[in-house]
Every structure is written in C-alpha cells, then in structure tokens.
C-alpha positions in Angstrom: 16.8 -19.5 -35.6 16.3 -22.4 -38.1 13.8 -25.1 -37.4 15.8 -28.1 -36.2 13.0 -30.6 -36.6 12.7 -32.9 -39.6 9.7 -33.0 -41.8 7.7 -36.0 -40.9 6.0 -38.0 -43.7 4.6 -40.7 -41.5 2.7 -40.4 -38.2 4.8 -42.2 -35.6 3.8 -41.4 -32.0 6.0 -43.8 -30.1 9.3 -45.6 -30.7 11.0 -48.5 -28.8 14.7 -49.1 -28.6 16.5 -52.3 -27.8 20.1 -53.7 -27.8 20.7 -57.2 -29.1 23.6 -59.6 -29.5 27.1 -58.9 -28.1 27.4 -55.7 -26.2 29.8 -53.0 -27.4 31.1 -49.8 -25.9 28.9 -46.9 -27.0 25.6 -48.7 -27.0 24.5 -46.6 -24.0 25.4 -43.4 -25.8 23.3 -44.6 -28.7 20.4 -45.4 -26.4 20.7 -41.9 -24.9 20.6 -40.3 -28.3 17.5 -42.3 -29.4 15.7 -41.4 -26.2 16.5 -37.7 -26.2 15.8 -37.4 -29.9 12.3 -38.9 -29.3 11.8 -36.4 -26.5 12.9 -33.6 -28.7 10.2 -34.5 -31.3 7.6 -35.0 -28.6 7.4 -38.8 -29.2 6.9 -41.4 -26.5 9.9 -43.7 -26.2 10.2 -47.2 -24.7 13.2 -49.2 -23.6 13.0 -53.0 -24.3 15.1 -54.9 -21.8 17.1 -58.1 -22.8 16.8 -57.6 -26.6 14.3 -59.6 -28.6 13.7 -62.0 -25.6 12.5 -59.0 -23.6 10.3 -57.9 -26.5 8.7 -61.3 -26.6 8.2 -61.2 -22.8 6.9 -57.6 -22.7 9.9 -56.5 -20.6 9.3 -52.9 -21.7 9.4 -49.6 -19.8 8.7 -46.0 -20.9 11.8 -43.8 -20.8 12.4 -40.1 -20.6 15.5 -37.8 -20.7 16.3 -38.4 -17.0 16.2 -42.2 -17.7 19.4 -41.9 -19.7 21.3 -39.2 -17.8 25.0 -40.0 -17.0 25.2 -43.1 -19.2 27.1 -41.7 -22.2 30.4 -42.7 -20.6 29.3 -46.2 -19.5 30.3 -49.4 -21.3 27.8 -52.2 -21.8 24.1 -51.5 -22.1 21.6 -50.4 -19.5 18.9 -52.2 -21.5 20.8 -55.5 -21.2 21.3 -57.7 -24.2 20.7 -61.3 -25.2 20.5 -63.7 -28.1 17.0 -65.0 -28.6 16.4 -68.5 -29.8 12.6 -68.0 -29.5 12.7 -64.9 -31.8 14.1 -67.2 -34.5 10.7 -68.8 -34.7 7.6 -67.4 -36.4 5.7 -68.0 -33.1 8.2 -66.1 -31.1 8.1 -63.1 -33.5 4.3 -63.2 -33.3 4.5 -62.8 -29.5 6.9 -59.9 -30.0 4.5 -58.2 -32.4 1.6 -58.7 -29.9 3.7 -56.9 -27.3 4.3 -54.0 -29.7 0.6 -53.7 -30.3 -0.2 -54.0 -26.6 2.2 -51.2 -25.7 1.2 -48.9 -28.5 4.6 -48.9 -30.1 4.7 -47.6 -33.7 8.4 -48.2 -34.6 11.5 -49.9 -33.4 15.3 -49.0 -33.2 17.5 -52.0 -33.0 21.1 -51.6 -31.9 23.3 -54.6 -32.7 25.1 -56.5 -35.4 24.6 -58.9 -38.2 22.4 -61.4 -36.3 20.3 -58.7 -34.8 19.7 -57.1 -38.1 18.8 -60.4 -39.7 16.0 -60.9 -37.1 14.9 -57.2 -37.5 14.6 -57.6 -41.2 12.5 -60.8 -41.0 10.3 -59.1 -38.4 9.7 -56.2 -40.7 8.9 -58.4 -43.6 6.4 -60.4 -41.6 4.6 -57.7 -39.6 5.5 -54.4 -41.3 6.8 -52.7 -38.1 9.0 -49.8 -39.1 12.6 -50.5 -38.1 15.9 -48.7 -38.2 19.1 -50.4 -37.2 22.2 -48.9 -35.5 25.4 -50.8 -36.0 26.7 -51.7 -32.6 29.5 -54.3 -32.8 33.2 -54.3 -32.0 33.9 -56.4 -35.1 33.3 -53.5 -37.5 32.0 -56.0 -40.1 28.8 -54.4 -41.3 28.5 -53.1 -44.8 27.1 -49.6 -45.0 29.2 -47.9 -42.3 32.9 -47.2 -42.3 33.0 -47.8 -38.6 30.6 -49.5 -36.1 29.9 -48.4 -32.5 32.4 -50.1 -30.2 35.2 -50.8 -32.7 37.3 -47.8 -31.8 37.1 -48.5 -28.1 37.8 -52.2 -28.5 40.8 -51.5 -30.8 42.3 -49.1 -28.2 41.8 -51.7 -25.5 43.6 -54.3 -27.5 46.4 -51.9 -28.3 46.9 -51.0 -24.6 47.0 -54.7 -23.7 49.5 -55.6 -26.4 51.7 -52.7 -25.3 51.8 -54.1 -21.8 52.5 -57.6 -23.1 55.4 -56.3 -25.1 57.1 -55.0 -21.9 57.3 -58.6 -20.7 58.2 -59.9 -24.1 61.2 -57.6 -24.3 62.3 -58.3 -20.7 62.5 -62.0 -21.3 63.2 -62.3 -25.0 59.8 -64.1 -25.5 57.3 -64.5 -28.3 53.7 -63.7 -27.4 50.8 -64.9 -29.4 47.9 -62.5 -28.6 44.4 -63.7 -29.6 41.8 -61.1 -30.2 38.1 -61.2 -31.1 37.1 -61.6 -34.7 35.3 -64.8 -35.5 34.7 -63.7 -39.1 36.5 -60.4 -39.2 40.1 -59.3 -38.9 39.5 -55.6 -38.4 40.6 -55.5 -34.7 43.6 -57.8 -35.3 44.9 -55.9 -38.3 44.5 -52.5 -36.7 46.3 -53.7 -33.5 49.1 -55.3 -35.5 50.0 -52.1 -37.3 49.6 -49.9 -34.1 51.7 -52.2 -31.9 54.4 -53.2 -34.3 53.5 -56.9 -34.4 55.8 -59.1 -36.4 52.8 -60.8 -38.0 49.0 -61.0 -38.0 46.7 -63.9 -38.8 43.3 -63.0 -40.2 40.1 -64.9 -41.2 40.1 -63.1 -44.5 43.4 -64.5 -45.8 44.7 -68.0 -46.6 47.9 -67.7 -44.7 49.9 -70.9 -44.5 52.4 -72.0 -41.8 55.1 -71.6 -44.5 54.1 -67.9 -44.8 54.2 -67.5 -41.0 57.6 -69.2 -40.6 59.0 -67.0 -43.3 58.0 -63.9 -41.4 59.6 -65.3 -38.2 62.8 -66.2 -40.1 62.9 -62.6 -41.4 62.5 -61.3 -37.8 65.3 -63.6 -36.7 67.6 -62.3 -39.5 67.0 -58.8 -38.2 67.9 -59.9 -34.7 64.5 -59.3 -33.2 64.7 -60.0 -29.4 60.9 -60.2 -28.9 58.0 -61.0 -31.2 54.3 -60.3 -31.0 51.9 -62.2 -33.3 48.3 -61.0 -33.4 45.8 -63.7 -34.1 42.1 -63.2 -34.9 40.1 -66.0 -33.3 38.4 -67.0 -36.6 41.6 -67.4 -38.6 42.1 -70.5 -40.8 45.3 -71.8 -39.2 43.8 -72.8 -35.9 43.5 -71.6 -32.3 46.3 -69.8 -30.6 47.6 -72.8 -28.8 47.7 -74.9 -31.9 49.6 -72.1 -33.7 52.0 -71.9 -30.7 52.7 -75.6 -30.9 53.4 -75.5 -34.6 55.9 -72.6 -34.1 57.5 -74.5 -31.3 58.1 -77.5 -33.5 59.8 -75.3 -36.1 61.6 -73.0 -33.7 62.3 -75.1 -30.6 64.4 -72.4 -29.0 61.6 -69.9 -28.9 60.0 -69.2 -25.5 56.4 -68.8 -26.5 53.5 -67.6 -24.4 49.8 -67.3 -25.4 47.5 -64.5 -24.2 43.8 -64.6 -25.0 42.2 -61.2 -24.4 38.6 -62.4 -24.6 35.7 -60.4 -23.5 37.7 -57.6 -21.9 37.7 -56.2 -25.4 34.0 -55.5 -25.2 34.1 -53.6 -21.9 35.2 -50.2 -20.8 34.2 -46.5 -21.2 33.7 -45.7 -24.9 36.2 -43.4 -26.6 35.2 -40.0 -27.9 35.0 -41.6 -31.4 32.4 -44.1 -30.3 30.4 -41.6 -28.2 30.2 -39.2 -31.2 29.3 -41.9 -33.6 26.7 -43.3 -31.3 25.2 -39.9 -30.8 25.0 -39.2 -34.5 23.5 -42.5 -35.4 20.9 -42.4 -32.5 19.6 -39.1 -33.9 19.7 -40.4 -37.5 17.7 -43.6 -36.5 14.8 -41.6 -35.0 14.8 -39.0 -37.7 14.9 -41.7 -40.4 11.8 -43.3 -38.9 10.0 -40.0 -38.7 10.9 -39.4 -42.4 9.3 -42.7 -43.4 12.4 -44.9 -43.6 12.3 -48.5 -42.5 14.2 -51.8 -42.8 17.4 -49.7 -43.0 20.6 -49.2 -41.0 21.9 -45.7 -40.2 25.6 -45.5 -40.8 28.5 -43.2 -41.7 30.4 -43.5 -45.0 33.2 -41.0 -45.8 32.1 -38.9 -42.8 28.6 -38.6 -44.2 25.4 -40.0 -42.8 23.9 -42.7 -44.9 21.1 -45.3 -44.8 21.6 -48.9 -46.1 18.9 -51.5 -46.4 19.3 -54.1 -43.7 19.5 -57.0 -46.1 22.4 -55.2 -47.9 24.2 -54.5 -44.6 23.8 -58.2 -43.7 24.8 -59.8 -47.1 27.5 -57.5 -48.2 30.2 -58.0 -45.6 32.6 -55.1 -44.9 36.1 -55.8 -46.2 39.4 -55.2 -44.4 41.9 -52.9 -46.1 44.5 -55.2 -47.6 46.7 -52.2 -48.2 47.0 -51.9 -44.4 48.1 -55.6 -44.4 50.8 -54.7 -46.9 51.9 -51.8 -44.7 52.0 -54.0 -41.6 54.5 -56.4 -43.4 56.7 -53.5 -44.4 56.9 -52.1 -40.9 57.4 -55.4 -39.2 61.1 -55.8 -40.4 
C-alpha cells in the first residue's frame, strides 16, 4: 500500500483553522477536512471561534475527529464568523499573534473571501505565521480557483427560488425583478439567468443602459411573452431593484411589476455535493500545503486540478465572468 502522507519540509506541530467574513455553505465541510487531515498527520489542531476577532480574544479550542462529526451536511460554520475591525489595526494583529504564541500554534488555515485573505496576507507579512487560505464565498470572485466553496449551493438556491417566482409570474402575467447577491460580482446572477430562462440580467461587470434593458423588453413583447423575469445583481450600475422597477414602469406603464430580494437566504442551506467535494479537497490541500512549506497562498482548483495561488494574486486579480455565457443568455431569452 502506498504511503499516503506528504513529505514534510517544515516542522509544524499544530495548526489552527478559522472562518472569516460572510458564511457560505460548505465551510463546515472544509473545517472537517482540515481537522481530520491534521489528525491523520498526527498534528494538533485548534478551532478559532468568531474569525479574527476570536483570534485576538483567544477564543480558541483544541479539536479532534469527533469534534467535526456529522457537520459535512450543515450550512453555516460551527466556528462562527465575523468581520473584525480590530484586526485591521497593527495593535489588533499583534494581540492575535500573541494568542498564537500562547496556544503554541505553528500555522493557520483561513477559510473566507477577499477581505479575509487581505487580513491574512498582512498578518503573514508582519509576523511570519505560515498561512494557507481556502476560498469560501458564494460570490465565486476569487482569482486562482474556478469555483469557490458555497457558489454552487447558492446558485442552486437562487434557481429554485426563481423557478417558484415564475409560477406566480405566469399565473398573473407579471414581471418579476429578482435581486441576488453580488456586490462586485455577477456570477450568481448570470448563472441563474441562463438556468431559469430570464429575459434579461443586470451585472456589475457590464455598463448596461436603460435603453439596452428596454430593448430587451421590447423584444420580449414582440415575441408575446406573457411573463418576464429579470435577474439583478445587487452591485449593478443601474441602481437597486426598486429604482429599476420604477424606471421600467415609466416606460411600460401597463406592466405589472413585482420586486423580490432573495437576500441572505442565498447563503444558507445544506451544501450540494459539489461544494462538499470541493471543500473536502481544499481542506486536505491546505494542511498538506502547510506541511510542505507553503505559506501566504490559497488552495484552489483550476481545470479540475489542485493549484496554489499567492494570496496577493488571489486578492488583486479578480475572477472574471464568462461573457460568452452572457451572449448565450441573450440568444435563449427570445
């Protein structure tokens, strides 16, 4: 039987894991993978509660395999999450480093998104603590991984909700504007638009005008559409969903328009098999990366292959939506 263990180039005896920023489905699966990989390699493993705030406060507990049993199917994060204003300061980060020393922690796994990785990168630069990031965000906007943990589950949640909204839209010949998460990223919106047959989608990445939007609606009217769904990413440049609805009503006064904002329900729920598998792979990769001497990097998957990207690259080089998919959505919306 082959030796499953990696060849360690740096002596690391204990690893801590934390979740930071917005929660995403699959974070628990990633925590489980980190903990059990540490146990496999006979390393001590600690859970940090409430993200970087908990690290500053010393809200840290040692974990074992039983600590993470039966959590792979749970949404949210058992370690809780928070955004830490104090960690943005050098004094706050020094307190966090003091807690790492006090607990005998040699390395850190950070599960989160852009903001979390920014803090992790600065922390590494200042104090030299080995860190590997795991991309956990429903926005799917991190460079260095084709998908991020939680994106697939969130997309499926949105698609299910829009399918239900369409039942009412068709029953009453109504237009529904459905707003989804995506302050800086249109991945969820574009995916949902194609998969639900929306007449149009409004994304942060494009400079759509109201003239463009009205042209799409005119085309739908010419094709005698009896119901219309428009998917709106919250960070789009036209405005919020109610502003967009008001503008459409001015142009098309006969339209019966309703607005649905899906909000935080997109973050919840049991993770899909895609997110559970991705989280499991990246949890193992994070620990093995640390044991192999990697640091200040993010574990990801590109073209179905495990890869590591420096945190600064993952932060600065924003992932791009597939504009070919946007073209396809317009073709299929007729």
